[in-house]
C-alpha positions in Angstrom: 16.2 17.9 -0.4 13.5 17.2 -2.9 12.4 13.6 -3.7 14.0 13.9 -7.1 17.3 14.9 -5.6 17.0 12.0 -3.1 16.3 9.6 -5.9 19.3 10.8 -7.9 21.5 10.4 -4.8 20.3 6.8 -4.4 21.1 5.9 -8.0 24.6 7.4 -7.5 25.0 5.5 -4.2 23.8 2.2 -5.8 26.3 2.6 -8.6 29.1 3.3 -6.2 28.3 0.1 -4.1 28.0 -1.9 -7.3 31.5 -0.8 -8.3 33.3 -0.8 -5.0 31.2 -3.1 -2.8 30.5 -2.8 0.9 32.9 -3.0 3.8 32.7 -5.5 6.6 34.7 -4.7 9.7 35.0 -7.9 11.8 36.1 -6.9 15.3 37.8 -9.3 17.7 35.8 -10.0 20.7 37.2 -12.8 23.0 34.4 -12.6 25.5 31.7 -12.8 22.8 33.5 -15.6 21.1 33.5 -17.5 24.4 29.8 -17.0 24.8 29.2 -18.0 21.2 31.2 -21.2 21.7 29.4 -22.3 24.8 26.1 -21.4 23.1 26.9 -23.9 20.4 27.6 -26.6 23.1 24.2 -25.8 24.6 22.4 -26.2 21.3 24.1 -29.5 20.7 22.9 -30.7 24.1 19.4 -29.5 23.4 19.4 -31.3 20.1 20.1 -34.6 22.0 17.8 -34.0 25.0 15.0 -32.2 23.2 13.3 -28.9 24.2 11.2 -28.4 27.2 13.4 -28.2 30.3 16.1 -26.2 28.5 13.7 -23.7 26.7 14.1 -20.7 29.0 17.8 -21.0 29.3 18.1 -21.3 25.5 15.9 -18.3 25.1 18.0 -16.2 27.5 21.3 -17.2 25.9 20.1 -16.5 22.4 18.8 -13.1 23.5 22.1 -12.2 25.2 24.0 -13.3 22.1 21.8 -11.1 19.9 22.2 -8.1 22.1 26.0 -8.6 22.1 26.0 -8.4 18.3 23.5 -5.5 17.9 24.1 -3.2 20.9 27.7 -2.2 21.3 27.3 0.8 23.7 29.5 0.9 26.8 28.4 -1.3 29.7 27.5 1.8 31.8 24.9 2.6 29.2 24.1 -0.9 28.1 21.2 -1.9 30.4 20.1 -4.4 27.8 23.3 -6.4 27.8 23.7 -6.4 31.6 20.1 -7.4 32.0 20.5 -10.2 29.5 23.5 -11.5 31.4 21.5 -11.5 34.6 18.7 -13.4 32.9 21.2 -16.1 31.8 22.6 -16.4 35.3 19.0 -16.6 36.7 18.1 -19.5 34.3 21.3 -21.3 35.1 20.5 -21.2 38.8 17.0 -22.5 38.0 18.4 -25.6 36.3 20.9 -26.4 39.0 20.0 -29.9 40.2 17.5 -30.4 37.4 20.1 -31.4 34.8 23.2 -33.4 35.0 25.4 -31.2 32.9 26.8 -28.9 35.6 29.9 -28.2 33.6 27.9 -26.7 30.8 26.0 -24.6 33.3 29.2 -23.4 34.8 30.5 -22.4 31.4 27.3 -20.5 30.6 27.4 -18.6 33.9 31.1 -17.6 33.4 30.7 -16.6 29.8 27.6 -14.4 30.5 29.3 -12.7 33.4 32.4 -12.1 31.2 30.5 -10.2 28.4 28.9 -7.9 31.0 32.2 -7.1 32.8 33.7 -4.8 30.1 32.7 -2.6 27.2 31.9 -4.4 23.9 34.9 -4.0 21.5 32.5 -3.1 18.7 31.6 0.2 20.4 35.1 1.5 20.4 35.6 0.6 16.7 32.3 2.3 15.8 33.1 5.5 17.7 36.5 5.7 16.0 35.0 5.2 12.6 32.4 7.9 13.2 35.2 10.3 14.3 37.1 9.7 11.1 34.1 10.6 8.9 32.4 13.1 11.1 29.0 12.8 12.8 27.3 15.1 10.3 28.2 13.0 7.3 27.3 9.5 8.6 24.4 7.6 10.0 24.3 4.5 12.2 21.8 1.8 11.4 20.5 -0.6 14.1 19.2 -4.1 13.6 15.8 -3.3 15.1 13.9 -0.6 16.9 15.2 -1.5 20.4 18.8 -1.6 19.2 18.5 1.8 17.5 16.8 3.4 20.5 19.5 2.1 22.8 22.4 3.3 20.6 20.6 6.6 20.0 20.8 7.3 23.8 24.5 6.7 23.6 25.4 8.4 20.3 22.8 11.1 20.2 24.8 13.4 22.5 27.6 13.2 19.9 25.2 14.4 17.2 25.1 11.0 15.5 21.8 10.0 13.9 20.8 6.4 14.6 18.0 4.8 12.6 16.5 1.5 11.7 16.9 0.3 8.1 13.3 1.1 7.5 13.6 4.6 8.8 16.7 5.2 6.7 14.9 4.0 3.6 12.1 6.5 4.2 14.4 9.4 5.0 15.9 11.9 2.6 19.2 12.1 4.4 22.2 13.3 2.5 25.1 11.4 4.0 28.2 9.8 2.6 28.6 6.9 5.0 26.3 4.5 6.9 27.6 2.3 9.6 25.4 -0.8 10.0 25.7 -2.5 13.4 25.3 -6.2 13.0 25.9 -8.9 10.3 24.6 -8.3 6.8 22.1 -11.2 7.2 20.2 -9.2 9.8 19.1 -6.6 7.2 17.1 -6.4 4.1 18.8 -6.5 0.7 17.5 -3.0 -0.1 20.0 -1.6 2.4 22.7 -2.3 -0.1 20.9 -2.5 -3.4 19.0 0.8 -2.9 21.4 2.5 -0.5 21.1 6.0 1.0 24.8 6.4 1.4 27.5 5.8 -1.2 29.6 3.9 1.4 28.2 1.2 3.6 30.2 -0.5 6.4 28.9 -3.4 8.5 30.5 -3.5 12.0 30.2 -7.0 13.5 32.0 -9.4 15.8 34.7 -11.5 14.2 33.3 -14.6 15.8 30.0 -14.3 13.9 30.5 -16.7 11.0 27.9 -15.6 8.3 29.2 -12.6 6.4 27.2 -13.0 3.2 25.7 -9.9 1.7 21.9 -10.1 1.2 20.6 -10.1 -2.4 17.3 -9.2 -3.8 14.9 -12.2 -3.9 14.6 -11.7 -7.6 18.3 -11.5 -8.2 18.8 -15.2 -9.1 16.2 -14.8 -11.9 17.1 -11.4 -13.3 19.6 -10.6 -16.0 22.2 -8.0 -14.9 21.0 -8.2 -11.2 23.0 -6.1 -8.8 25.4 -8.3 -6.9 27.2 -6.4 -4.1 30.6 -7.8 -3.0 32.2 -7.4 0.3 35.7 -6.2 1.4 36.4 -7.8 4.8 38.7 -6.1 7.3 39.6 -7.6 10.7 40.9 -5.8 13.8 41.3 -6.2 17.5 42.0 -9.4 19.5 41.3 -12.3 17.2 42.7 -15.0 19.5 39.3 -16.7 19.8 38.0 -16.0 16.3 35.5 -18.6 15.1 36.4 -21.0 12.3 34.5 -20.8 9.0 31.2 -22.5 8.6 31.6 -26.2 8.1 29.4 -28.5 6.1 26.6 -29.9 8.3 27.1 -27.2 11.0 24.2 -25.8 12.9 22.5 -23.1 10.8 22.7 -19.5 12.1 18.9 -19.2 12.2 18.9 -21.7 15.1 20.9 -19.2 17.2 18.6 -16.3 16.7 15.9 -15.4 19.3 12.7 -17.0 18.1 9.5 -18.4 19.6 8.7 -22.1 19.8 5.3 -22.5 18.1 5.0 -26.2 18.0 2.3 -27.8 15.8 -1.4 -26.9 15.5 -3.4 -28.3 18.5 -6.9 -27.7 17.3 -8.9 -30.5 15.5 -9.4 -30.3 11.8 -12.9 -29.0 11.7 -14.9 -25.8 11.1 -15.3 -23.5 14.1 -18.7 -23.4 15.8 -20.7 -20.2 16.0 -19.0 -19.3 19.2 -15.5 -20.0 17.9 -13.1 -18.4 15.4 -9.9 -19.4 13.5 -7.2 -17.1 14.9 -3.5 -16.7 14.7 -1.5 -16.1 17.8 0.6 -12.9 18.0 3.3 -12.3 20.5 3.4 -8.6 21.7 5.8 -6.4 23.6 5.5 -6.3 27.3 4.9 -10.0 27.9 1.5 -10.0 26.1 -0.1 -12.1 23.3 -3.3 -11.8 21.2 -5.5 -14.1 19.2 -6.1 -12.3 15.9 -9.1 -13.6 13.9 -9.7 -13.2 10.2 -11.7 -9.9 10.5 -11.3 -7.3 7.8 -9.3 -4.7 9.8 -7.8 -3.7 13.1 -6.7 -0.4 14.5 -3.0 0.4 14.4 -0.5 3.1 15.0 2.3 4.2 12.7 4.7 6.5 14.7 6.6 7.4 11.5 3.6 9.2 9.9 3.0 13.0 10.3 1.1 14.3 13.3 -2.6 13.7 12.8 -2.1 10.7 10.5 -0.6 8.1 12.9 -3.8 6.3 13.9 -5.3 4.1 11.2 -7.1 0.9 10.4 -5.0 -1.7 8.7 -6.1 -4.9 7.0 -5.6 -8.0 9.2 -3.7 -9.7 6.4 -1.1 -6.8 6.5 -0.2 -7.2 10.2 3.4 -8.1 10.5 6.2 -8.2 13.2 6.9 -4.6 13.8 3.3 -3.4 13.4 2.0 -1.4 16.3 -1.5 -2.4 17.3 -3.9 -0.3 19.4 -5.8 -2.6 21.7 -8.4 -2.1 24.4 -7.5 -4.0 27.6 -10.3 -6.0 29.2 -12.7 -5.8 26.3 -12.3 -5.7 22.5 -12.5 -2.3 20.8 -15.4 -3.6 18.7 -17.5 -4.4 21.8 -16.8 -1.0 23.3 -17.4 0.8 20.0 -20.6 -1.2 19.3 -22.1 -0.3 22.7 -21.3 3.4 22.2 -23.0 3.3 18.8 -26.1 1.6 20.0 -26.5 4.1 22.8 -26.6 6.9 20.2 -29.4 5.3 18.2 -32.1 6.2 20.7 -35.5 4.8 19.9 -34.2 3.1 16.7 -32.0 0.8 18.7 -34.5 -2.1 19.4 -35.6 -2.4 15.8 -32.1 -2.2 14.5 -30.8 -4.8 16.9 -33.8 -7.1 16.0 -33.2 -6.9 12.2 -29.5 -7.4 12.6 -30.0 -10.4 14.8 -32.6 -11.9 12.4 -30.6 -12.1 9.3 -27.4 -13.1 11.1 -29.2 -15.8 13.0 -30.6 -17.2 9.7 -27.2 -17.1 8.1 -25.5 -18.8 11.0 -28.2 -21.5 11.1 -27.6 -22.4 7.5 -23.9 -22.5 8.1 -24.4 -24.9 11.0 -26.8 -27.0 8.9 -25.0 -27.1 5.6 -21.4 -26.2 6.4 -19.6 -23.1 5.4 -18.3 -24.5 2.1 -21.7 -25.4 0.9 -23.1 -22.0 1.9 -20.3 -20.3 0.0 -21.1 -22.4 -3.0 -24.8 -21.6 -3.0 -24.1 -17.9 -2.5 -21.7 -18.0 -5.4 -24.5 -19.5 -7.6 -26.8 -16.7 -6.4 -24.4 -14.1 -7.7 -22.7 -13.1 -4.4 -19.1 -12.1 -4.9 -17.3 -12.1 -1.5 -18.7 -15.5 -0.5 -15.5 -16.3 1.5 -16.7 -13.8 4.1 -19.9 -15.7 4.7 -18.9 -16.9 8.2 -17.7 -13.4 9.1 -21.0 -11.8 8.1 -22.8 -14.0 10.6 -20.8 -12.6 13.5 -21.6 -9.4 15.4 -18.2 -7.8 14.8 -19.0 -7.3 11.1 -22.0 -5.1 10.5 -22.9 -6.2 6.9 -21.3 -7.2 3.6 -19.3 -4.3 2.1 -21.1 -4.5 -1.2 -24.7 -3.4 -1.4 -25.3 -5.8 -4.2 -23.9 -8.7 -2.2 -26.0 -7.8 0.8 -29.2 -7.7 -1.2 -28.5 -11.0 -2.8 -27.7 -12.5 0.6 -31.0 -11.3 2.1 -32.9 -12.7 -0.9 -31.1 -16.1 -0.5 -32.1 -16.1 3.2 -35.7 -15.4 2.2 -35.8 -12.0 3.8 -37.1 -8.7 2.3 -34.3 -6.2 1.6 -35.9 -3.6 3.9 -35.7 -2.9 6.7 -32.5 -5.1 7.1 -30.5 -3.2 4.5 -31.4 0.3 5.8 -30.8 -0.6 9.4 -27.4 -2.2 8.7 -26.4 0.8 6.6 -27.4 3.2 9.4 -25.5 1.1 11.9 -22.4 1.1 9.7 -22.5 4.9 9.2 -22.9 5.5 12.9 -19.9 3.2 13.6 -17.8 5.1 11.1 -18.8 8.4 12.8 -18.1 7.2 16.3 -14.9 5.5 15.1 -13.7 8.8 13.6 -14.3 10.6 16.9 -12.3 7.9 18.7 -9.6 8.2 16.1 -9.3 12.0 16.7 -9.0 11.5 20.4 -6.4 8.8 19.9 -4.5 11.2 17.6 -4.5 13.8 20.3 -3.3 11.3 22.9 -0.6 10.0 20.6 0.6 13.6 19.8 1.0 14.2 23.5 2.7 10.9 24.2 6.4 10.2 24.2 6.8 8.1 21.0 10.4 7.5 21.7 9.3 5.4 24.7 7.0 3.4 22.4 9.9 2.6 20.1 12.3 1.9 23.0 9.9 -0.2 25.1 7.6 -1.6 22.5 4.4 -0.5 24.3 2.7 2.7 25.4 -0.6 3.3 27.4 -2.9 6.0 26.1 -5.8 7.4 28.1 -8.9 8.7 26.3 -11.9 10.6 27.7 -14.4 8.5 25.7 -16.4 6.1 27.9 -15.3 2.5 27.3 -12.1 3.5 25.6 -9.9 4.3 28.6 -6.8 2.2 28.8 -5.9 1.9 25.2 -2.6 0.1 24.7 -0.2 0.6 21.8 2.0 -2.5 21.5 4.5 -3.9 18.9 3.9 -7.2 17.2 7.0 -9.4 17.9 6.1 -12.6 16.1 3.1 -14.3 14.4 2.3 -18.0 14.6 2.7 -19.8 11.3 -0.6 -21.7 11.9 -4.1 -20.9 13.3 -6.0 -22.4 16.2 -9.7 -22.6 16.9 -10.4 -20.3 20.0 -13.4 -18.9 21.7 -14.8 -15.8 20.0 -14.7 -14.0 23.3 -10.9 -14.6 23.5 -10.2 -13.1 20.1 -8.5 -9.6 20.0 -8.1 -9.4 23.7 -4.5 -9.0 24.9 -3.4 -11.5 27.6 -0.2 -12.2 29.5 2.1 -14.7 27.8 5.8 -15.4 28.6 6.5 -16.9 25.2 7.8 -13.7 23.7 10.0 -12.6 26.7 13.2 -13.4 24.8 12.3 -11.6 21.6 12.5 -8.0 22.9 
């Protein structure tokens, strides 16, 4: 199918949904309703007692609840759900004797055991619906990569395509029906405002209260904005169906798996020459990373064609779901820099000396005057990218991107343009060359790797032949801190073990 044909199909599908709306199939799930009810009791207790002691239990319960909503495959194939129930039971045992509310712990243990004792009712309804339409004319949409991968193992043998919402949007599929597993609020508005299929059905538990259809962020301000309505159908055992949302009730966001970031701990000051402002990232596999404000970082896009999957992305564009390529034990920059210097031969001493000279002078003025004053003076001297002044002083950034900015910076520092400009340019060119070679090796390693394992597990180890680059890890960003902290420069961009993200996968 050509892109024009695909676009025409989307316009037709969008018109169909605007006229007929989407379907919400709310499935009775007594076991899930019981878990949801006791989760609400737990959240009420935590509100009174405060976090801390309850954190791991709350995380485990939220994670189990999420999996129950998004992964309806049979228990025999639902490792995620059974493992989630075991984690809740484990956290309940840990709190025995540490809290007084044994009755609540008993309820949590019983509810988690119950949801893992039988197949989720959503799965049977989804299978029946697929059978009515035919596997070739429908697609199943998962709430995230992990949910899609797990359902694909179940439904793939039946010839059913299972994709994330992002994968579906990028595809040119010609299908009449999409079954979206999970409440509408879990998905972007484009799933219904720019649909691939003319019919969209959300399959979700009846006990999940929020059934609002997502709208485009600009819809409230636009004339004639698309407003998709919902037709709700219920089926199954509804004896423990939840009541509608009441005023002042706990917001649904509080029940979703999420990290507890707390408040900024660093003092309100500029970082020293050995420190950086960095944002904490939680990564798959129980890892975390301090990401500084450098210009770019190497990443992997498994959805791109072979040979185009390894790339550099701007640090500002890193989001949850981004796959980063990280060197374990030492930053990629340090390994790359050492490799580059080893190739410079006799020119290495002079080059290192000239780089150290202008960077040392710049850092000295930053220490003496403060970064803001340095930026102001550089601006008065005609330098454009003055907000990068602190970064220019660091070893991980070779030189200003603009030749004109670099020349003006050197003049402001009282240095001749040469040999500093020529040496820095040579270093940058050599870095680009070596980096391109490393990228080719990474592309080869990625092409030979099982990318389905990366999507399922969120991480993948890649082994390169290049010295200093063995043990590259591809890992998915799970969450990003809303604030930065001042950390040691040596700690930035190095993955380290961290349990904070264990309930997000």
